[in-house]
Structure formats: C-alpha cells, structure tokens
C-alpha positions in Angstrom: 122.9 22.9 196.1 119.6 23.6 197.8 116.0 23.5 196.6 113.0 25.3 198.0 109.7 23.4 197.9 106.3 23.5 199.6 105.7 21.1 202.5 103.0 19.3 200.5 105.8 18.1 198.1 107.7 16.2 200.8 107.7 12.4 200.5 109.6 9.3 201.4 112.2 10.0 198.7 113.4 13.0 200.8 114.1 10.9 203.9 117.7 11.2 205.1 118.1 14.6 203.5 118.9 17.8 205.3 115.9 20.2 205.4 115.3 23.6 207.0 112.4 25.9 207.6 112.1 28.8 210.0 113.3 27.7 213.5 114.4 24.2 212.4 117.2 22.5 210.5 118.1 18.9 210.5 117.7 15.5 208.9 114.2 14.4 207.7 113.4 11.2 209.4 109.7 10.9 208.6 106.8 12.6 206.8 103.0 12.1 207.1 100.3 13.9 205.1 96.8 14.1 206.7 93.6 15.9 207.3 92.0 17.4 210.4 88.2 17.3 210.3 86.0 19.3 212.6 82.4 19.1 213.6 79.9 21.0 211.5 80.2 22.6 208.1 83.8 23.6 208.4 85.9 22.0 205.7 88.7 19.6 206.7 92.2 21.1 206.9 95.3 19.5 205.3 98.6 19.3 207.2 102.0 17.8 206.9 103.9 16.3 209.8 107.7 16.3 209.4 110.0 14.5 211.8 113.3 16.3 211.8 116.0 14.6 213.8 114.0 13.7 217.0 111.4 16.6 216.8 107.9 16.5 215.3 106.7 19.6 213.4 103.2 20.2 212.0 103.3 22.3 208.8 100.7 23.8 206.5 100.9 22.4 202.9 102.0 25.8 201.5 104.9 26.3 204.0 108.3 26.7 202.3 111.0 24.1 203.1 114.6 24.2 201.9 116.2 20.8 201.1 120.0 21.1 201.2 121.2 17.5 201.5 121.3 14.5 199.2 121.0 10.9 200.2 123.8 8.6 199.5 123.2 6.3 196.6 123.0 2.6 197.6 126.1 0.6 196.7 125.7 -1.7 193.7 126.1 -5.3 194.5 128.3 -7.3 192.1 
C-alpha cells in the first residue's frame, strides 16, 4: 500500500519507511523542516530536507512524496 503526501507532512514517524519522489527512491533516514531568510523585504522561504539512504534532498513543502514502506513494530517485552 502506498500513500501520497506533501513534503511538509514528513516527520520522524516516517523514518525507516521507503519513500519516493521524482528521481529518488529509498529509505527515509532523516527529515528537517526549516526557513531560508534573505536580506530585504523578501519573505522567508520554507523548505524540507529529506535524507534518503545516504543522499540529502531539499524539497519545497508542496512537493509530492509517495510513502510505500511500513516500519516494523517494536517487539513487546514480556
């Protein structure tokens, strides 16, 4: 089963899942949300950094991402 979401919806609960977007497919290892501010009256720009396998990708918040993997549930300790 796969789900399509916007990059701004990625968070730490998605770590370890398989994600894909144009030109990339792999396991999500990290996600960071941030702002780029510029000098002058220009508004700050939002961005999402996704670490997929060993590559870092900077995405716009509205970019579409497909999540196709599920994390394993932790084992219950008796």
